[in-house]
N, C-alpha and C positions, 0 to 999 in steps of 0.2 A: 879180563875181569874175573873169570871163573878161577884162574890160577891164583890171583891175589886173594880171592875169597877162601880158597882152599888153604893157602898159607896162613891166612889170618886165623881160621878155625883151628888149624894144626898148632899154631903158636899159643892160642888161648883155649885149648881143648878142655882144660879143667873147668873154666867158667861155663862153657857151653854144656858140658856134662852135668854140672851142678844145676844149671837152669832146666835142663831136660828132666832131671830127677825131681826137681821142685814141681814142675808141671805135671809129671806123672803122679806125684804124691797128691796133688790137687785133684786129679781125675779119680784116684782111688778114694780119697776122702769124700768126694762128691757122690760117688756110687754108694759108699757106706752110709752117707747121710740119708739117702732114700730109705734104706733098710731101717734106719733109726726112727723114722717117722711112725707115729701111731696110726691106727686105722682111720680115725676121724680126719687127721691131717692129710692122709693120702686121699681120702674121699673128697675133701675140699679142693686139693690140688688137681685131682682128676676132673672135677667140674670146671675148674679154672682153665685147665688144658683144653677141654672140649670147647669152651666159649672162645678161647684164644685161637684155636684152629679154625673155628667157624668164622671168626672175624678176619682171618688172613685173606688178603686179596688173591683172587684167582687169576688175575691178569696183571701185567706189568704196570706198576704204579711208580711214577717218577719220584713222588714224595717219599714212598717207602724205601726206594733205593738210595735217595739222597740222605735219608736219616741213617741208614747203615753206613754209608760212606763217611758221614760226619762223625758218627760215634767211633768208627775205626780210626779216623784221623786224629781225633781228640786223644784217644788212648795212646797212639804212637807218638804224638807230639808231647804228651805227658811223660812218656818214657825218655824221650830225647832231653827234655828239661831236667829230669831227675839225673840223667847222666852228666849234666853240667855241674852237679853238686857233689861234694865229697861224701855226704851222708845219704845220698839218694839210692845207693845200691840195695839196702834192705827193702825199700819201697818198691823197687823194680822187681825184686823176687816175690814180693807180696802180690803185685799185679799178675805175675806169671802164675803163681799158685791159685789166685782167684779165677783166672781164665780156665785153668785146668779143672778147678772145682765145678765151675758152671758147666763145662763140657761133660764131666763125669755124672753130675746130678741130672742133667738134661737127658742124656742117653739112657741112664739107668731108669729114670722115671718114665720115659716114653715106653720102654720095654715092659716095665712093671705095670703100667696102666693100659697099654694097648696090645701087649703080647707080640705076635708075629707082625701085625700091622705096624706097631711101634718100632720094631726092629727094621722093617723095610723103610719106614719113614726116616729113621735116623741115618740109615745107610745113604739115602739119597740127599736128604736135607742137611745133614750134619757131617757125616764121615767124609764124603767125597770133597766138599769144599775145605774141610779141615786139613786135608793133605797139603793145601797151599797156605792156609792161614797160620797153622802152627809153626812151620819152619820160619816164616817171616816174623812172627811174634818173637820167637826165640832168638833170631838173628838181631832184630832191633834191640831186644833186651840185652843181648850179649855185647853189642857195640856200646850201649850205654854203660854197662858195667865195666867194660874194659877202659873206656875213657874216664870213668870215675876213679878207677885205680890209678891210671896214668896221672890224673889231676892230683891225687894224693901224693904220688911220688914226686911230681913236679914241684908241688908246694914245699915238700921237705927238702928238695935239692936246689930250689930256686930256678929251675929250668923253665924256659918258655915253651908253651905247647900250642903256639899259633898254627903250625902246620898240622899237628894232630887234630886240632879243633876243626879246621877246614875239612880235613879228610872225614872226620866223624860226622860233621853236619851234612856233607854231600852224600855219604853212605847212608845215613839215617833218612835223608830225604828220599833216596831211591827205594829203600826198604819200605818207607811209609807209603809211597805211591803204589808199590806192589801190594801192600797190605790193604789199602783202600780198594784196589781193583779186586783183590781176593774177597773182601767183605761184600762188595757188590755182587760178585759171582755167587757168594753164599746166599744172597737174597734171591737170585734166579733159581738156585737149586731148592730153596725152601718153597718157592712158588710151584716149582715142578713137583715136589713131593706132595704138596696139598692137592694139586690137580690130579696127580696119578692115583693117590690112595684115598682121598677124601672127596674128590669131585665126582 
């Protein structure tokens, strides 16, 4: 499986490189977005952040974890559906950019509002689980983009893509399961960060 994955990424490395650059651009724009906020907006967000952190559960809550799993599954399923359309690729890139923007904005604002405490909190709650979440997001988006391109080529040549569709759907299902597991893991780490630094 790892060999096929390596061959797939090597064959379509331009797509994965582009997706990575789009995600990185989102992170940068998110970080810059914090700096662009006025003093009053930052103060309001800081108050909201304090109330949000205080409302975070300090013990494992099945409802909280189920919500994370559901949100991640919906996002990955949406990417899979977009891959089934010829015009879905731009929206896939938009999702990747948005996820990068959220990460960049969150990390930058935590550090801006909480200083060293915010840095420690983001390392535990955001950075560590992102080591698993980001590659799975990019892989899912890459699979969808590749199939969208193959679909366009197949329509132009009249070629059947039944085998490629089955492969794409199976691979997307595996990646989605991994992303859901990583999303739940992110919930555990967020709880850990709250308990360590704010409990």
